[in-house]
KOLDRENTOR-473914 format. One record per residue (C-alpha): chain; residue in one letter; x, y, z; residue number from 1. Coordinates in steps of 0.2 Angstrom, whole numbers. Each point is the difference from the previous one (the first is absolute). Example, Ala and Ser with C-alpha at 12.3 -4.5 7.8 and 13.67 -1.06 7.14 Angstrom:
<sites>
finu, kevex, x, y, z, paza
A, A, 62, -22, 39, 1
A, S, 6, 17, -3, 2
</sites>
This chain:
<sites>
finu, kevex, x, y, z, paza
A, M, 717, -8, -373, 1
A, L, -8, 14, 9, 2
A, P, -6, -2, 18, 3
A, N, -19, 0, 3, 4
A, P, -5, 16, 9, 5
A, L, -15, -9, 8, 6
A, A, 10, -14, 8, 7
A, G, 5, 11, 15, 8
A, L, -18, 5, 2, 9
A, R, -6, -18, -1, 10
A, L, 12, -3, 15, 11
A, L, -5, 15, 10, 12
A, L, -19, -2, -3, 13
A, P, -2, -14, 14, 14
A, A, 8, 12, 13, 15
A, I, -12, 14, -5, 16
A, V, -16, -10, -2, 17
A, P, -2, -12, 14, 18
A, S, -7, -18, -2, 19
A, W, -13, -4, 12, 20
A, R, 1, -19, -3, 21
A, F, 9, -2, 17, 22
A, F, -17, 1, 9, 23
A, D, -9, -17, 2, 24
A, A, -16, 8, 3, 25
A, V, -8, 17, 4, 26
A, G, -6, -1, 18, 27
A, D, -9, 12, 12, 28
A, S, 8, 17, 3, 29
A, P, 3, 5, 18, 30
A, R, -5, 17, 6, 31
A, I, 6, 6, 17, 32
A, D, -11, 11, 11, 33
A, H, 4, 8, 17, 34
A, A, -10, 8, 14, 35
A, V, 5, 9, 15, 36
A, V, -11, -4, 15, 37
A, A, 0, 6, 18, 38
A, G, 3, -17, 8, 39
A, P, 0, -19, -3, 40
A, G, -19, -2, 2, 41
A, T, -5, 15, -10, 42
A, P, -9, -3, -16, 43
A, V, 7, 7, -16, 44
A, V, -10, 15, -6, 45
A, R, 9, 2, -17, 46
A, W, 13, -10, -9, 47
A, H, 13, 10, -10, 48
A, T, 9, -7, -16, 49
A, D, 18, -2, 5, 50
A, D, 8, 7, -16, 51
A, P, -13, 9, -11, 52
A, R, 5, 4, -18, 53
A, V, 3, 17, -6, 54
A, P, -14, 5, -11, 55
A, H, 11, 10, -13, 56
A, L, 18, 0, -4, 57
A, S, 8, 12, -11, 58
A, P, 11, -7, -14, 59
A, A, 16, 7, 8, 60
A, R, -5, -9, 16, 61
A, M, -3, -16, -9, 62
A, I, 17, 0, -8, 63
A, R, 8, 4, 17, 64
A, R, -9, -15, 8, 65
A, L, 8, -11, -13, 66
A, F, 16, 3, 8, 67
A, W, -3, 5, 18, 68
A, N, -16, -6, 9, 69
A, P, 4, -6, 18, 70
A, A, -18, 1, 5, 71
A, W, -5, -12, -13, 72
A, N, 13, -13, 5, 73
A, D, -6, 2, 18, 74
A, G, -18, -3, -6, 75
A, L, 6, -16, -9, 76
A, Y, 9, -6, 16, 77
A, R, -16, 3, 10, 78
A, V, -10, -11, -13, 79
A, S, 13, -13, 1, 80
A, L, -1, 0, 20, 81
A, A, -19, -1, -2, 82
A, E, 1, -15, -12, 83
A, R, 13, -9, 12, 84
A, L, -12, 4, 15, 85
A, L, -14, -9, -9, 86
A, T, 9, -15, -7, 87
A, G, 13, -2, 13, 88
A, D, 2, -18, 7, 89
A, D, 13, 5, 13, 90
A, P, -7, 9, 15, 91
A, R, 16, 10, 2, 92
A, T, -2, 6, -18, 93
A, V, -18, 5, 2, 94
A, A, 4, 9, 16, 95
A, H, 15, 9, -8, 96
A, S, -10, 5, -15, 97
A, E, -14, 7, 11, 98
A, R, 11, 10, 11, 99
A, E, 10, 7, -14, 100
A, L, -15, 5, -10, 101
A, M, -8, 8, 15, 102
A, R, 16, 9, 5, 103
A, R, 2, 7, -18, 104
A, I, -18, 7, 0, 105
A, A, 2, 7, 18, 106
A, R, 16, 10, -5, 107
A, G, -11, 9, -13, 108
A, L, -14, 4, 11, 109
A, D, -3, 17, 9, 110
A, A, -6, -9, 16, 111
A, A, -1, 5, 18, 112
A, P, 10, -10, 12, 113
A, G, -15, -9, 7, 114
A, D, -7, -5, -16, 115
A, W, -1, -18, -6, 116
A, L, 2, -7, -18, 117
A, R, -10, -14, -8, 118
A, V, 4, -7, -18, 119
A, R, -11, -10, -12, 120
A, I, 4, -8, -16, 121
A, R, -13, -1, -14, 122
A, L, 1, -12, -15, 123
A, V, -6, 8, -15, 124
A, T, -5, -8, -17, 125
A, R, -8, 7, -15, 126
A, D, -17, -6, 6, 127
A, S, 1, 0, 19, 128
A, E, 9, 5, 16, 129
A, R, 1, -8, 17, 130
A, V, 9, 4, 16, 131
A, A, 14, -14, 3, 132
A, Y, 8, 7, 15, 133
A, E, -3, 12, 14, 134
A, S, 13, 3, 14, 135
A, D, -3, 3, 18, 136
A, A, 4, 18, 6, 137
A, V, 18, 4, 4, 138
A, R, 6, 16, 9, 139
A, V, 8, 12, -13, 140
A, S, 13, 6, 12, 141
A, D, 6, -19, 2, 142
A, L, 1, -2, -18, 143
A, I, 10, 16, -3, 144
A, A, 12, -4, 14, 145
A, S, 4, -18, -7, 146
</sites>
């Protein structure tokens, strides 16, 4: 009897096309924003999106990103930190998540030594958006040094 040529494809197909059944429900999507301010009591003039999407990718760059994309992995980690910050029951977990999130953002900034950083987390759904968290100001140089 000849082997079925599609048998191998049937085994490989679940690895190529993911199954999304492991999600219980689709919830709010966290978006991280940051602002650099002059001091702890200074109001925020403008919030900046933490990781803005690139408007256009060439096909070659898309293929390269399938195999090597450390910035995307870091972005996923930041979103994971934001989720833990919002849902954490343990104060140590919340404090760690906040500190690590702010530290990663501070390292990517071009800020002066006296600048302070604030972070907010927005929860976005298809129909609405709300601010779920807003941090106090932390000195950027303290975050980078830790």
